[in-house]
DRENKOLKOL-61572 format. One record per residue (C-alpha): x, y, z; residue in three letters. Coordinates in pm, whole numbers, padded with zeros to 5 digits, always signed. Last residue first. Layout:
BEGIN
XYZALA
...
This chain:
BEGIN
-06281+02646-03106GLN
-06534+02927-03148GLU
-06691+02775-03460ASP
-06833+02485-03263ASP
-06717+02142-03157LEU
-06914+02050-02848GLY
-06717+01884-02574GLU
-06698+01554-02388VAL
-06429+01425-02154ASP
-06299+01107-01988VAL
-06441+00813-02183PRO
-06266+00492-02071ARG
-06107+00250-02320THR
-05757+00394-02298GLY
-05815+00746-02176ASP
-06089+00859-02412PHE
-06210+01189-02554THR
-06571+01233-02665VAL
-06615+01499-02934LEU
-06953+01639-03035ILE
-07028+01764-03384GLY
-06884+02021-03622TYR
-07160+02279-03674PRO
-07338+02280-03434ASP
-07288+02009-03173ALA
-07389+02222-02875LEU
-07715+02301-03054ARG
-07810+01934-03008LEU
-07977+01779-03314ARG
-07664+01573-03377SER
-07433+01471-03659GLU
-07054+01433-03664ALA
-07029+01228-03346PHE
-06656+01247-03285ARG
-06484+00960-03106ILE
-06149+01032-02948ALA
-05791+00914-02920TRP
-05462+00947-02739THR
-05214+00686-02854ARG
-04922+00933-02895ASP
-04955+00876-03272ALA
-05312+01008-03264TRP
-05622+00795-03302VAL
-05935+00949-03451THR
-06266+00766-03435ALA
-06580+00859-03630ASP
-06937+00829-03508PRO
-07210+00926-03756VAL
-07492+00992-03510ALA
-07593+01160-03184LEU
-07958+01232-03099PRO
-07959+00962-02830LEU
-08156+00644-02886GLU
-08355+00515-02588PRO
-08472+00872-02519LEU
-08388+01025-02181ASP
-08111+01246-02324LEU
-08373+01393-02562TRP
-08543+01548-02257SER
-08229+01755-02194LEU
-08257+01892-02548GLU
-08615+02004-02480GLU
-08518+02168-02150PRO
-08239+02353-02336THR
-07881+02233-02305LEU
-07632+02482-02164GLY
-07327+02254-02143PHE
-07235+02427-01814HIS
-07552+02289-01654SER
-07439+01926-01651GLU
-07693+01700-01826ARG
-07440+01649-02107LEU
-07231+01435-01872ARG
-07476+01148-01819THR
-07615+01080-02168ARG
-07277+01176-02314CYS
-07105+00901-02115TYR
-07377+00660-02226GLU
-07308+00751-02589LEU
-06931+00721-02547ALA
-06969+00376-02392GLN
-07194+00267-02681ASP
-06936+00399-02929VAL
-06666+00200-02746LEU
-06870-00121-02772VAL
-06930-00070-03145ASP
-06565+00020-03206PHE
-06414-00283-03035ARG
-06213-00411-03336SER
-06146-00058-03457VAL
-06013+00065-03122VAL
-05795-00243-03076GLU
-05659-00203-03432HIS
-05568+00159-03354ALA
-05376+00035-03047PHE
-05182-00217-03257HIS
-05102+00050-03515LEU
-04980+00283-03241THR
-04763+00009-03090ALA
-04614-00066-03434GLU
-04507+00296-03480GLU
-04687+00505-03737PRO
-04511+00586-04068PRO
-04425+00955-04074ALA
-04601+01286-04123ALA
-04493+01521-03847PRO
-04727+01463-03683GLU
-04904+01129-03710THR
-05283+01102-03722VAL
-05472+00777-03767LEU
-05827+00828-03886SER
-06123+00595-03853MET
């Protein structure tokens, strides 16, 4: 997990407390992010191939190596660093949260 403060400064107590909540519930939050991806990535604008869409029906999604980043303003996201999905090449897939609810997903490619 990463905690980002800009400009560099000691994080506020509330930010540390929030980061602790994310870490202590990380497995549950990763599962929520995975299920969110399972649903949202079916949308046509993500451009998944028929084969990639079929992977969304597998018990285990082709997303791995989750990493959380919490920013000082208490926004946060989980990045899945590894995936077979073209959308994830080369930097992974990012799921943004509002509190404990996933609200967005995007592929992290060279164009960003």
